[in-house]
C-alpha positions in Angstrom: -32.2 59.9 58.2 -30.5 63.0 56.7 -30.9 66.3 58.0 -29.5 69.8 57.1 -28.5 72.4 59.9 -30.4 75.5 58.6 -27.4 77.6 60.1 -24.5 76.0 58.6 -26.0 74.2 55.6 -24.2 71.2 56.7 -26.2 67.8 55.9 -25.5 64.6 57.9 -26.1 61.1 57.1 -24.8 59.1 60.1 -20.9 59.5 60.2 -20.5 61.5 57.0 -21.0 65.2 56.7 -21.9 66.6 53.3 -20.4 70.0 53.2 -22.1 72.2 50.6 -19.7 74.7 49.0 -22.6 76.0 46.9 -26.2 74.8 46.3 -25.0 72.3 43.5 -21.7 70.8 45.0 -20.8 68.6 48.0 -17.6 67.4 49.6 -16.5 63.8 50.3 -13.5 62.9 52.4 -11.5 59.5 52.5 -9.0 60.5 55.4 -8.8 57.0 57.0 -8.5 53.4 55.8 -11.1 51.8 53.3 -13.1 49.1 55.2 -15.5 46.6 53.9 -18.2 47.5 56.4 -19.1 49.4 59.5 -18.0 46.5 61.7 -14.3 46.9 60.3 -14.0 50.7 61.1 -11.4 51.4 63.7 -11.1 55.1 63.3 -13.6 57.9 62.9 -12.0 58.7 59.4 -12.4 55.2 58.1 -14.9 54.6 55.3 -16.9 51.7 53.9 -19.1 51.4 50.8 -22.2 51.9 52.7 -21.0 55.3 54.0 -20.6 56.4 50.3 -23.9 54.9 49.4 -25.7 56.9 52.0 -23.7 60.0 50.9 -24.7 59.7 47.5 -28.3 58.8 48.1 -28.7 61.9 50.2 -27.5 64.4 47.6 -30.2 66.6 46.0 -29.6 69.0 43.1 -25.8 68.4 43.3 -24.0 68.4 40.0 -20.4 68.6 41.4 -18.6 66.4 43.9 -15.1 67.3 45.4 -13.6 64.1 46.7 -10.6 64.6 49.1 -8.2 61.7 49.7 -5.5 61.0 52.1 -5.5 57.2 52.7 -3.3 54.3 52.7 -5.8 52.2 51.2 -7.8 49.2 52.5 -10.2 46.5 51.5 -9.8 45.6 47.7 -13.7 45.0 47.1 -14.7 48.0 49.2 -12.4 50.1 47.1 -13.9 48.7 43.9 -17.5 49.1 45.1 -16.8 52.8 46.1 -15.2 53.5 42.5 -18.0 51.9 40.7 -20.6 53.9 42.8 -18.8 57.2 42.2 -18.5 56.4 38.4 -22.2 55.8 38.0 -23.0 59.0 39.8 -23.7 61.7 37.0 -22.1 64.6 38.9 -18.9 66.0 37.8 -16.2 64.6 40.2 -12.9 66.2 41.2 -10.4 64.3 43.2 -7.9 66.3 45.3 -5.0 63.9 46.6 -4.2 65.8 49.7 -1.3 63.6 50.6 -1.7 59.9 49.3 -3.9 57.7 47.5 -2.5 54.3 48.0 -3.9 50.8 47.2 -7.6 50.8 47.3 -7.7 54.5 47.7 -5.8 54.6 44.2 -8.7 52.9 42.7 -11.2 55.3 44.2 -9.1 58.1 42.8 -9.5 56.8 39.5 -13.2 57.8 39.5 -12.4 61.5 39.3 -12.9 63.4 36.0 -10.1 65.5 37.1 -7.4 64.1 39.8 -5.5 66.9 41.3 -2.2 65.9 42.5 0.0 68.7 43.8 3.7 68.6 44.5 4.4 66.1 47.1 1.2 64.1 46.9 1.5 60.7 45.7 -0.5 57.5 44.2 0.6 54.1 45.0 -0.6 51.1 43.0 0.4 47.5 43.6 -1.0 43.9 43.5 -3.6 42.6 45.9 -2.7 40.3 48.9 -4.3 38.6 51.7 -3.9 36.9 54.9 -4.7 33.2 54.5 -4.3 29.7 56.2 -4.8 26.2 54.7 -3.1 23.3 52.9 -1.3 23.7 49.7 -4.4 23.2 47.7 -6.1 25.8 49.6 -3.2 28.3 49.1 -3.0 27.7 45.4 -6.7 28.5 45.1 -6.2 31.6 47.0 -3.2 32.6 44.9 -5.5 32.1 41.5 -8.2 34.1 43.2 -5.7 37.1 43.9 -4.6 37.0 40.3 -8.3 37.5 39.3 -8.8 40.3 41.8 -5.7 41.7 40.4 -7.0 41.6 36.9 -9.9 43.7 38.1 -7.7 46.3 39.5 -5.8 46.3 36.2 -8.9 46.7 34.3 -9.8 49.9 36.4 -6.4 51.3 35.8 -6.5 50.6 32.1 -9.8 52.4 31.7 -8.1 55.4 32.9 -4.7 55.4 31.1 -3.6 57.8 28.4 -3.1 56.6 24.8 -0.2 54.3 24.3 0.0 52.8 27.7 -0.2 49.2 27.7 -1.5 46.6 30.2 1.9 45.2 30.5 3.3 48.6 31.6 0.7 49.0 34.3 1.1 45.4 35.5 4.9 46.0 35.9 4.0 49.0 38.0 1.8 47.0 40.3 4.3 44.2 40.4 7.0 46.7 41.8 4.6 48.4 44.2 5.0 51.8 42.6 4.8 55.2 44.3 4.0 58.0 41.8 4.1 61.8 42.0 1.6 63.7 40.2 4.2 64.5 37.3 5.0 60.6 37.2 1.4 59.7 37.1 0.7 61.9 34.2 2.8 59.5 32.1 0.4 56.7 32.7 -3.1 58.1 33.5 -5.6 60.6 32.2 -7.0 63.6 34.0 -4.0 64.2 36.3 -3.7 67.7 37.2 -0.5 68.7 39.1 -1.6 72.2 40.0 -1.6 73.2 43.5 0.9 74.0 46.5 3.5 71.7 47.9 1.7 69.1 50.4 3.4 67.8 53.5 1.4 64.7 54.7 1.9 61.9 56.9 -0.3 58.9 57.7 -1.2 56.7 60.5 -2.9 53.8 59.0 -3.3 49.9 59.3 -1.8 49.5 55.9 1.4 51.5 55.8 3.5 48.8 57.8 2.6 46.3 55.0 4.0 48.2 52.1 7.5 47.5 51.2 8.6 50.9 49.7 7.0 53.7 51.7 8.5 57.0 51.2 9.9 58.3 54.4 8.0 61.7 54.1 5.0 59.7 54.4 5.6 57.9 57.6 4.0 59.6 60.7 6.8 60.3 63.3 6.5 58.3 66.7 5.6 60.5 69.6 7.7 60.2 72.6 6.0 57.8 75.4 3.8 59.4 78.0 4.5 59.1 81.7 1.6 56.8 83.1 0.2 55.9 86.3 0.9 52.4 87.8 -2.8 51.5 87.2 -2.1 51.1 83.5 -0.1 48.4 81.6 2.6 49.9 79.4 3.3 47.7 76.3 5.6 48.3 73.4 4.3 51.3 71.6 0.8 51.5 73.3 -1.1 51.1 76.5 -3.8 48.7 77.7 -5.8 51.0 79.8 -7.0 49.9 83.2 -10.8 48.7 83.0 -13.5 51.2 83.7 -15.4 48.1 85.2 -15.0 44.5 85.4 -18.8 43.8 85.8 -20.3 41.8 83.0 -23.5 42.7 81.1 -26.2 40.3 80.2 -24.6 37.9 77.7 -27.2 38.5 75.2 -26.9 42.3 75.3 -27.0 43.9 71.9 -23.6 45.7 70.7 -22.7 48.5 68.3 -19.3 50.4 68.0 -19.6 53.4 70.2 -18.9 57.0 69.1 -17.6 59.9 71.0 -21.3 61.2 71.3 -22.1 58.0 73.1 -19.6 59.1 76.1 -20.1 62.8 75.9 -21.4 65.8 74.2 -17.9 67.5 74.5 -15.6 67.5 71.8 -12.3 65.4 72.5 -10.2 68.6 73.0 -12.8 70.1 75.5 -12.4 67.0 77.8 -10.0 66.8 80.7 -7.2 64.2 81.0 -9.2 62.3 83.5 -12.3 62.3 81.2 -10.2 60.9 78.4 -8.7 58.3 80.6 -12.2 57.2 81.7 -13.3 56.8 78.1 -10.1 54.8 77.4 -11.1 52.5 80.0 -13.9 51.2 77.7 -11.2 50.0 75.1 -8.3 47.5 75.3 -5.6 49.6 73.6 -4.5 53.2 73.1 -1.3 54.6 71.3 -0.7 56.8 74.4 -2.3 58.1 77.8 -4.2 60.2 77.9 -5.2 59.5 74.3 -4.4 62.2 72.1 -7.6 61.6 70.0 -10.7 59.5 70.1 -9.8 57.5 67.0 -6.5 56.4 68.6 -8.5 54.0 70.8 -9.0 50.4 69.7 -11.0 47.3 70.7 -14.1 48.7 72.4 -15.9 46.2 74.5 -17.6 48.1 77.5 -21.0 49.7 77.5 -20.5 53.5 77.2 -23.4 54.1 79.8 -23.3 51.2 82.3 -19.4 50.6 81.7 -20.1 46.7 81.9 -18.3 44.4 79.6 -20.6 43.4 76.7 -20.1 40.0 75.5 -20.7 40.7 71.7 -18.4 43.5 71.9 -15.6 41.5 73.5 -16.2 38.9 70.9 -16.0 41.3 68.0 -12.9 42.9 69.3 -11.1 39.4 69.9 -11.9 38.4 66.3 -9.8 41.5 64.9 -6.8 41.5 67.1 -4.6 39.5 64.9 -5.4 41.8 62.0 -5.1 45.0 63.9 -2.6 47.7 63.3 -1.0 47.4 66.8 2.6 46.6 67.4 3.2 42.9 67.6 4.6 43.1 71.1 1.5 44.6 72.2 -0.8 41.8 71.1 -0.2 39.3 74.1 -1.0 42.0 76.7 -4.3 42.9 74.8 -5.1 39.2 74.6 -4.5 38.8 78.2 -7.0 41.6 78.9 -9.6 39.9 76.8 -8.9 36.5 78.4 -9.7 38.1 81.8 -13.1 39.3 80.6 -13.8 35.9 78.8 -13.1 34.2 82.1 -15.5 36.4 83.8 -18.3 35.2 81.5 -17.2 31.6 82.3 -15.6 31.1 79.0 -12.4 30.8 77.1 -10.9 33.3 74.6 -11.0 32.0 71.0 -7.2 31.3 70.9 -7.5 29.3 74.3 -10.0 26.9 72.5 -8.6 23.3 71.4 -9.8 23.1 67.9 -7.5 20.4 67.0 -10.2 17.8 66.6 -11.8 19.9 63.9 -9.2 21.1 61.5 -11.6 21.9 58.7 -13.7 24.3 61.1 -10.3 26.1 62.1 -9.2 26.3 58.4 -12.5 27.7 57.6 -12.5 30.3 60.4 -8.9 31.3 59.3 -9.8 31.9 55.7 -13.0 33.6 56.4 -10.8 36.1 58.6 -8.6 36.8 55.6 -9.2 40.3 54.5 -8.6 40.7 50.8 -6.9 44.1 50.2 -5.0 45.9 47.8 -1.3 45.3 48.7 1.6 43.2 47.6 
């Protein structure tokens, strides 16, 4: 249910705040990854089509939307869905590229009637790619599907090019994974405005490590490793926190991804280091300890109130581990953490199962897990 704070005039629809600059305008932010659904959201900043649909459906009397983007991209179909929703909306749309609009986020940027790309900001376009498994016939079919999806992206770009630019030119840019400054983008796309001050942005996103030509200026610098108590397992670039509890909840207990408000009514900065560690104990991975932000925690699987392990949360976390944005060296430690919980339920983790007798099932699972995203 949407509501408006009478003091701040800020509406809220779930995770999105609709910040009114004036009675007839609203702001929409894409500062994380573009995900297919709420189940795929890892960070508070991540967005999915349902978020945008809720945002647009909550607007009343709004004739101008400012869209702010600093995103490394994400799910291909989610980006296309958001683009189409924004294009259908009759409000005037001004896109502000605050750092980067890459991959699926570049598709979303094309919905703008004006696309403000100040010095230092960039747009990146490329071909779709996916994770996949199967035999030669399966992989050929997937490659054909990627070509069809890529044509859909090309169609969006071509609907927004300046006169004289050909499909062959844009396809060549996609093939090469091309990073465009505002001035470069003006050569190909309509409505690009290079006004504004120099920006300095960096990104910590699931997709930056998958791109081949990321400008060094956009790579988030690594923080020095923190000193940790012996109760926490140190892994390559992150930490597997010690369990807040090893007790299991009833196996049929419902699960939804917790927010910070499920743990506390404080902001993250108001919490003590111990309080941050306690919250981290409900998760299976953190970038550092104590965590620098709530959004740096990954793989929630403990009930935030009872602290017990919830089987549905454990299963959801385990299903995402192979596609998660954590260092490869961290994966075995996180899997071991999950295995201990699975064993407490009297079960094996998915990767411990012997599915060799059912190859078709295994292949179907692998292909179902494949996430089609905009990448090369």
